[in-house]
SEMI-886655 format. One record per residue: x, y, z of N, C-alpha, C in turn; residue in three letters. Coordinates in steps of 0.1 Angstrom, whole numbers. Example, Ala and Ser with C-alpha at 12.3 -4.5 7.8 and 13.67 -1.06 7.14 Angstrom:
BEGIN
REC    n_xx    n_yy    n_zz   ca_xx   ca_yy   ca_zz    c_xx    c_yy    c_zz   vodo
REC     132     -57      78     123     -45      78     132     -33      78    ALA
REC     128     -22      71     137     -11      71     129       0      79    SER
END
This chain:
BEGIN
REC    n_xx    n_yy    n_zz   ca_xx   ca_yy   ca_zz    c_xx    c_yy    c_zz   vodo
REC      12      68      33       9      63      46      16      50      50    MET
REC      17      41      40      24      28      42      39      31      45    VAL
REC      45      39      36      59      42      38      61      48      52    ASP
REC      53      58      55      55      65      68      53      56      80    ARG
REC      43      47      79      40      38      90      52      28      92    THR
REC      56      21      81      67      12      82      80      18      86    LEU
REC      82      30      82      94      38      86      94      40     101    SER
REC      82      43     106      81      46     120      83      33     128    ALA
REC      82      21     122      84       9     128      99       4     127    CYS
REC     107      12     119     121       9     117     124       1     105    GLY
REC     114       0      96     116      -8      83     118       2      72    TYR
REC     127      -3      62     129       5      50     120      -2      39    GLN
REC     113       5      31     103       0      22     108       1       7    VAL
REC     107      -9      -1     109      -9     -15      96     -13     -22    ASN
REC      90      -3     -28      77      -5     -34      78     -11     -48    PHE
REC      70     -20     -52      69     -25     -65      55     -22     -70    ILE
REC      54     -13     -80      41      -8     -85      36     -17     -96    ILE
REC      24     -23     -94      18     -32    -104       3     -29    -105    GLN
REC      -3     -32    -116     -17     -31    -118     -25     -38    -108    PRO
REC     -37     -33    -104     -45     -39     -94     -48     -54     -98    PHE
REC     -46     -63     -89     -49     -77     -92     -36     -85     -94    GLY
REC     -27     -79    -102     -14     -86    -104      -6     -86     -92    ARG
REC      -7     -75     -84       0     -74     -71      -3     -86     -62    HIS
REC     -15     -91     -62     -19    -102     -54     -11    -115     -58    TRP
REC     -10    -117     -71      -2    -128     -77      12    -127     -73    TRP
REC      18    -115     -74      32    -114     -70      34    -117     -56    SER
REC      25    -113     -47      27    -116     -33      26    -131     -30    PHE
REC      18    -138     -37      16    -152     -35      28    -160     -40    LYS
REC      34    -156     -51      43    -164     -58      57    -159     -59    TYR
REC      60    -147     -56      73    -142     -56      79    -141     -42    LEU
REC      90    -149     -40      96    -150     -27     101    -137     -21    GLU
REC     105    -128     -30     111    -115     -25     101    -105     -20    ARG
REC      88    -108     -22      78     -99     -18      73    -102      -4    VAL
REC      74     -93       5      71     -95      19      57     -92      23    ASP
REC      51     -82      15      37     -78      19      30     -73       6    GLY
REC      17     -71       8       9     -66      -4      -1     -56       2    VAL
REC      -3     -45      -6     -12     -35      -2     -26     -37      -9    MET
REC     -36     -29      -6     -49     -29     -12     -55     -43     -14    THR
REC     -57     -50      -3     -64     -62      -3     -78     -60       3    VAL
REC     -89     -62      -4    -102     -60       3    -103     -66      16    PRO
REC    -109     -59      26    -109     -64      40    -114     -78      41    LEU
REC    -125     -82      34    -131     -95      35    -125    -105      26    GLY
REC    -114    -102      18    -108    -111       8     -98    -120      15    TYR
REC     -99    -133      12     -89    -142      18     -76    -142      10    PHE
REC     -65    -139      17     -52    -140      11     -43    -147      20    MET
REC     -36    -157      16     -27    -165      25     -17    -155      31    PRO
REC     -15    -156      44      -6    -147      51     -13    -141      64    GLY
REC      -8    -130      68     -12    -124      81     -17    -110      78    PHE
REC     -30    -108      80     -37     -95      77     -36     -84      87    SER
REC     -35     -72      83     -36     -61      92     -51     -56      93    THR
REC     -54     -47     101     -67     -40     101     -68     -32      89    SER
REC     -80     -27      86     -81     -18      74     -73      -5      77    ALA
REC     -65      -1      67     -56      10      68     -61      22      58    TYR
REC     -69      18      49     -74      28      39     -88      24      34    ILE
REC     -96      34      31    -109      32      24    -108      38      11    TRP
REC    -112      31       1    -114      36     -13    -128      41     -15    TYR
REC    -130      53     -20    -143      58     -23    -145      56     -38    GLN
REC    -150      45     -42    -153      42     -56    -165      50     -60    ASN
REC    -165      54     -73    -176      61     -78    -175      63     -93    GLY
REC    -182      72     -99    -182      74    -113    -175      88    -116    ALA
REC    -165      87    -125    -159      99    -131    -165     101    -145    PHE
REC    -170     112    -148    -177     114    -161    -177     129    -165    TYR
REC    -179     131    -177    -180     145    -183    -194     151    -181    ASP
REC    -195     160    -171    -208     165    -167    -214     174    -178    ALA
REC    -206     178    -188    -211     186    -199    -218     177    -210    SER
REC    -216     164    -209    -221     155    -219    -232     146    -214    GLU
REC    -232     143    -200    -241     134    -194    -249     140    -184    LEU
REC    -261     135    -182    -270     139    -171    -263     135    -158    ALA
REC    -266     142    -147    -259     139    -134    -260     124    -130    PRO
REC    -249     118    -126    -249     104    -121    -249     105    -106    ILE
REC    -260     101    -100    -262     101     -86    -264      87     -80    GLU
REC    -268      77     -88    -270      64     -83    -264      54     -94    THR
REC    -263      42     -90    -259      31     -99    -268      30    -111    VAL
REC    -281      32    -108    -291      31    -119    -289      42    -130    ASP
REC    -282      53    -127    -279      63    -137    -268      58    -147    ASP
REC    -262      47    -145    -252      42    -154    -258      34    -165    LEU
REC    -271      32    -165    -278      23    -174    -276      29    -189    HIS
REC    -271      19    -197    -269      23    -211    -256      29    -214    GLY
REC    -247      31    -204    -234      38    -207    -223      28    -210    LEU
REC    -213      33    -216    -200      26    -218    -191      30    -207    ASN
REC    -187      20    -199    -179      23    -187    -166      14    -187    VAL
REC    -156      19    -180    -144      11    -177    -142      11    -162    VAL
REC    -137      -1    -157    -134      -2    -143    -121     -11    -142    THR
REC    -117     -12    -129    -105     -20    -126    -107     -35    -127    PHE
REC     -96     -42    -126     -97     -57    -126    -105     -62    -114    GLN
REC    -115     -71    -117    -124     -76    -106    -134     -65    -101    ASP
REC    -134     -53    -109    -143     -43    -105    -158     -46    -104    GLY
REC    -163     -53    -114    -177     -57    -114    -181     -65    -101    PRO
REC    -171     -74     -97    -174     -81     -85    -173     -73     -72    GLU
REC    -162     -65     -71    -160     -57     -59    -170     -46     -58    ILE
REC    -175     -41     -69    -185     -30     -68    -199     -36     -68    LEU
REC    -201     -49     -68    -214     -55     -67    -223     -53     -80    GLY
REC    -216     -53     -91    -223     -51    -104    -226     -64    -112    LEU
REC    -223     -75    -106    -224     -88    -114    -238     -90    -120    GLU
REC    -248     -86    -112    -262     -88    -117    -268     -76    -125    ASP
REC    -259     -66    -128    -263     -55    -136    -256     -53    -149    LYS
REC    -248     -63    -153    -239     -62    -164    -247     -59    -177    LEU
REC    -258     -66    -178    -266     -64    -191    -272     -50    -192    GLU
REC    -272     -42    -181    -278     -29    -182    -268     -19    -188    GLU
REC    -255     -22    -189    -246     -13    -195    -246     -15    -210    PHE
REC    -242      -5    -217    -239      -6    -232    -227     -15    -233    GLU
REC    -217     -12    -225    -205     -20    -224    -198     -17    -211    SER
REC    -191     -27    -206    -183     -25    -194    -170     -33    -196    ILE
REC    -159     -25    -194    -145     -31    -196    -139     -32    -182    LEU
REC    -132     -43    -179    -124     -44    -167    -109     -45    -171    ALA
REC    -102     -34    -169     -88     -33    -173     -79     -30    -161    ILE
REC     -68     -37    -159     -60     -35    -147     -53     -22    -147    ALA
REC     -48     -17    -159     -40      -5    -160     -49       7    -159    ASP
REC     -48      14    -148     -58      26    -147     -54      38    -155    GLN
REC     -42      38    -160     -38      49    -169     -46      48    -182    THR
REC     -50      35    -186     -58      33    -198     -72      39    -195    ILE
REC     -77      37    -183     -90      42    -180     -91      57    -183    HIS
REC     -81      65    -178     -81      79    -179     -80      83    -194    SER
REC     -71      76    -201     -69      80    -215     -82      77    -223    ARG
REC     -89      67    -220    -102      64    -227    -112      75    -224    LEU
REC    -113      79    -211    -122      90    -207    -119     103    -213    LEU
REC    -106     107    -212    -101     120    -218    -103     121    -233    LEU
REC    -102     109    -239    -104     109    -254    -118     107    -258    LYS
REC    -127     106    -248    -141     104    -251    -145      90    -256    GLY
REC    -137      80    -253    -140      66    -258    -149      59    -248    ARG
REC    -150      63    -236    -160      58    -226    -167      69    -220    VAL
REC    -179      66    -214    -187      76    -208    -183      79    -193    ASP
REC    -177      68    -187    -174      70    -173    -164      60    -168    ALA
REC    -156      64    -158    -147      54    -151    -153      51    -138    ILE
REC    -154      38    -135    -159      34    -122    -147      29    -113    LEU
REC    -142      38    -104    -130      35     -97    -129      45     -85    ALA
REC    -118      44     -78    -116      53     -66    -114      67     -72    ASP
REC    -121      77     -66    -120      90     -71    -106      97     -70    GLY
REC     -99      95     -59     -86     101     -57     -76      95     -67    LEU
REC     -77      82     -69     -67      76     -79     -70      81     -93    ILE
REC     -82      82     -97     -86      87    -110     -81     101    -112    VAL
REC     -84     110    -102     -80     124    -103     -65     125    -105    ALA
REC     -58     117     -97     -43     118     -98     -38     114    -112    GLU
REC     -43     102    -117     -39      97    -130     -43     107    -141    VAL
REC     -55     113    -140     -59     123    -150     -49     134    -150    ASN
REC     -46     139    -139     -37     151    -138     -23     147    -144    GLN
REC     -18     136    -141      -5     132    -146      -5     130    -161    ARG
REC     -16     125    -167     -16     124    -181     -17     138    -188    ILE
REC     -24     147    -182     -25     160    -188     -11     167    -187    VAL
REC      -4     165    -176       9     171    -174      19     165    -184    GLU
REC      18     152    -186      27     145    -195      25     150    -210    ALA
REC      13     154    -213       9     159    -226      14     173    -228    SER
REC      20     179    -218      24     193    -218      12     202    -219    GLU
REC       2     198    -212     -11     206    -211     -17     208    -224    TYR
REC     -19     197    -231     -26     197    -244     -40     204    -241    ASN
REC     -43     214    -249     -55     222    -246     -68     214    -246    SER
REC     -69     204    -255     -81     196    -255     -82     187    -243    ARG
REC     -71     182    -238     -72     174    -226     -75     182    -214    LEU
REC     -69     194    -213     -71     203    -202     -86     207    -202    VAL
REC     -92     210    -213    -106     214    -214    -115     203    -209    SER
REC    -111     191    -214    -119     179    -210    -118     177    -194    LYS
REC    -106     178    -189    -104     176    -175    -112     186    -167    LEU
REC    -114     198    -172    -121     208    -164    -136     205    -163    ALA
REC    -141     196    -171    -155     193    -171    -158     180    -164    ARG
REC    -148     173    -159    -150     160    -153    -155     162    -139    LEU
REC    -164     153    -135    -170     154    -121    -169     139    -115    GLU
REC    -169     139    -102    -168     126     -95    -181     125     -87    PHE
REC    -187     113     -88    -199     110     -80    -197      97     -72    SER
REC    -197      98     -59    -194      86     -50    -206      77     -49    PRO
REC    -209      70     -59    -222      62     -59    -220      48     -53    ILE
REC    -208      45     -48    -207      32     -42    -203      34     -27    PHE
REC    -205      24     -19    -202      24      -5    -186      23      -4    VAL
REC    -180      31       5    -165      31       6    -161      16       9    PRO
REC    -150      13       3    -144      -1       5    -132      -1      13    THR
REC    -132      -8      25    -120      -9      33    -109     -19      27    PRO
REC     -97     -15      28     -86     -23      24     -76     -26      35    TYR
REC     -70     -37      34     -60     -41      44     -47     -44      37    LYS
REC     -36     -47      45     -24     -52      40     -23     -67      45    MET
REC     -15     -75      37     -12     -88      41       3     -90      41    VAL
REC       8     -96      51      23     -99      52      25    -114      53    TYR
REC      37    -118      49      41    -132      51      46    -135      65    LYS
REC      51    -124      72      56    -125      85      46    -119      95    ASP
REC      41    -127     105      31    -121     114      36    -109     122    PRO
REC      49    -109     124      55     -98     132      54     -85     124    ALA
REC      54     -85     111      53     -73     103      38     -68     103    LEU
REC      29     -77     103      15     -73     103      12     -66     117    ALA
REC      17     -72     127      15     -67     141      21     -53     142    TYR
REC      34     -52     137      41     -39     138      34     -28     130    ALA
REC      29     -32     118      22     -22     110      10     -16     117    PHE
REC       1     -25     123     -11     -20     130      -7     -11     142    ASP
REC       3     -16     149       7      -8     161      12       6     157    ARG
REC      21       7     147      26      20     143      16      28     136    CYS
REC       7      22     128      -3      30     121     -13      36     131    PHE
REC     -17      29     141     -26      34     152     -19      46     159    ASP
REC      -6      45     162       1      55     168       1      68     160    GLN
REC       5      66     147       5      78     138      -9      84     136    LEU
REC     -19      76     136     -32      81     135     -36      90     147    PHE
REC     -33      85     159     -36      93     171     -28     106     171    MET
REC     -16     106     165      -8     118     164     -13     128     153    GLU
REC     -22     123     145     -27     132     134     -19     131     121    GLY
REC      -9     123     121       0     122     109      -8     116      97    VAL
REC     -15     105      99     -22      99      88     -33     108      82    ILE
REC     -40     116      90     -50     125      85     -43     136      77    THR
REC     -32     141      81     -24     151      74     -20     146      60    LYS
REC     -15     134      60     -11     128      47     -23     127      37    ILE
REC     -34     122      43     -46     120      35     -51     134      29    SER
REC     -51     144      38     -56     157      34     -47     163      23    ASP
REC     -34     161      24     -25     167      14     -28     162       0    ARG
REC     -31     149      -1     -34     144     -15     -48     147     -20    TYR
REC     -57     147     -11     -71     150     -15     -73     164     -18    THR
REC     -67     173     -11     -69     188     -13     -65     192     -27    TYR
REC     -54     187     -32     -50     192     -45     -59     188     -57    LYS
REC     -68     179     -54     -78     174     -64     -92     179     -61    HIS
REC     -93     189     -52    -106     193     -47    -115     198     -59    ARG
REC    -110     203     -69    -118     208     -80    -125     197     -88    ASP
REC    -119     185     -89    -125     174     -95    -133     166     -85    GLN
REC    -128     164     -74    -136     156     -64    -147     164     -58    LEU
REC    -147     177     -58    -158     186     -54    -162     183     -40    ARG
REC    -152     180     -31    -155     178     -17    -164     166     -15    HIS
REC    -164     156     -24    -173     145     -23    -165     132     -20    ARG
REC    -153     133     -17    -144     121     -15    -142     119       0    TYR
REC    -149     109       5    -148     104      19    -149     116      29    LEU
REC    -159     125      27    -161     135      36    -152     147      35    GLY
REC    -143     148      25    -134     159      23    -142     172      19    GLN
END
C-alpha cells in the first residue's frame, strides 16, 4: 500500500526492513531515512505525521489442539507468550504481566513464529496477518517439514485486542501531505481495498475470517 501510494505521487521508494522499534531509531538518527512506517497513531515522533493508513488487528495465535479457546485477554492467564517490542505497553498489558507464566518482548517476529512452531511458547501476541505470513515463509523455507506443516494446520488466530491504527511520519511536510492525498485517492478508487484483500485472502485458513472483518 505504501509503495503504491508513493508511486502514485511520483516518488520512488527504497524500503529498509527492520525489526519493530528499531525502525523508529533509524528514522530519528539516520539522515538518509525520509520516512517511517507503523508508528502508533497517538505516538509522538518528531516530524510530520500522516493520517492512519493501516490498522493492525493484534490478537493471539495459538495451537487450538493443545489449548482451550482463547477468546479474551483473561484466557492468557498462566500461559507462556511472546510479543513484539513494546508489545506489553501497546497492547495494554502492563498491569497484567504477573498473570502470565512468562512474557517475552522480542523485536524479530521470525523468532516468534519459530518459538510457536517448535512448541516453546503457547501463543504469539501480535498482528494476525503478519504472524500468518511469517509462519508460512518459515514452513516454505523448511521445504515443508512435515512437523511444521502439521503444527501450522492447527494454529488459530483470535482477535482479542482492539485494532490499532498506525500512521507514517516524514521529515518533509510535503511528503506527508502528498501521501495522505494520494492514499485517499487510491482508497476511493478501490485500489487499497484490493491490495488488502489480496494478502488477507491467502491466509484465510489461519485467520479464519477473523481479521479486520475479512
